[in-house]
Each structure stands twice: as structure tokens, then as C-alpha cells.
Residue, then its C-alpha position, 0 to 999 in steps of 0.5 A: m638819693t637818685t631814682e631810675n627813669s626809663s631813659q637812664l642806662t641803669v634800666q638795662r642793667s639786668a640785660i647787661q648783666v645777663l650778657a656779661d654772665l653768658t660771656v663767662e659761662h660760654p666763652e666759646l660762643p660765636a660773636a653776635y650782633i647784640t642789641i640791648r633794648a630798653p624797657w617798653q610798655g611795662e616789659p623789662s629790658r631785653l637782649d636781641l642777638q643776631l648770628d651770621t649763620p645757622t650754625e652759630f645760631e644753633q650754638w647759641r640755642t644749644a648753650l641756652g637750652i632752647p628746644s629746637a621745636d621752638v625755632v621758627l623759620e621766617p620766609y621772605g622772598r628767596g631767603s629766610w631767617v630763623t628766630v627763637h625767643t626764650v627767657h634766660e635769668g629773667i631776661s627775654v632773649t631773642l636769637s636770629a640768623h639770616g640769609i638761609l636760601i630756600t627754594q619755592d618747593m621748600l617755601t610751599a612745603p607743609r609746616t605743621v603736623d596736620a598739614v604733613e598728615v593730610s598730604a601724606 
């Protein structure tokens, strides 16, 4: 009898299976840069999927049924990326897309409902 330890590939089996299931359920989704992370500090294995464009990100977000309100815009320098986290079939999944150019006005615009109400 063998036992799993945290350095064996078998600890990632659930995340690998979720990814395989997604390829069957949604073969139309664009290819992604995929990282399957090993369990860490009691957290199970997880999937990180990086898409090339916001359009590809939206296709994945929609397929996984993630609300658009959960998407976070992460500004950096003159660009930004979008990211969202969800749990799909018991596995943590992170989607991201990079390379979204933003202006200084966009960067400093209000980002919360309260801020929009105050400036209106």
C-alpha cells in the first residue's frame, strides 16, 4: 500500500481532473497558460489560468458562471490586468488576463459605489 505525500503528483489529481473535465465540457474555450499548484499549508491543489486577452478571460469567466462583479482590476504602471477567483468542482480556480492599457484618468477614477456617489 502506498500513501500520498505532498511531493507526489497524485496530490494534484483533483485539479488535473477538473481541467480535463473543462476540456470536455467547454472545448470551445481558448487555450490558456495553465499552472496547477501543489497543495500548500492545508489548501488543496489549485488551477491558475492566464489568458492572452480580456475577451478570452470573459469567455472563461462566462463558462465557469463567475459573476462579473467578482472581477478585480489590478492596475500597475500604465497597464493593468484583471483577475477573478472561484471554486469549480471543489478546486480553487484563478483566471487572469494581462496587458490592458489604462490612462491616468482611468487609474484615478473612483472604484467603489461610495466613491462614485461622493463625486457625482
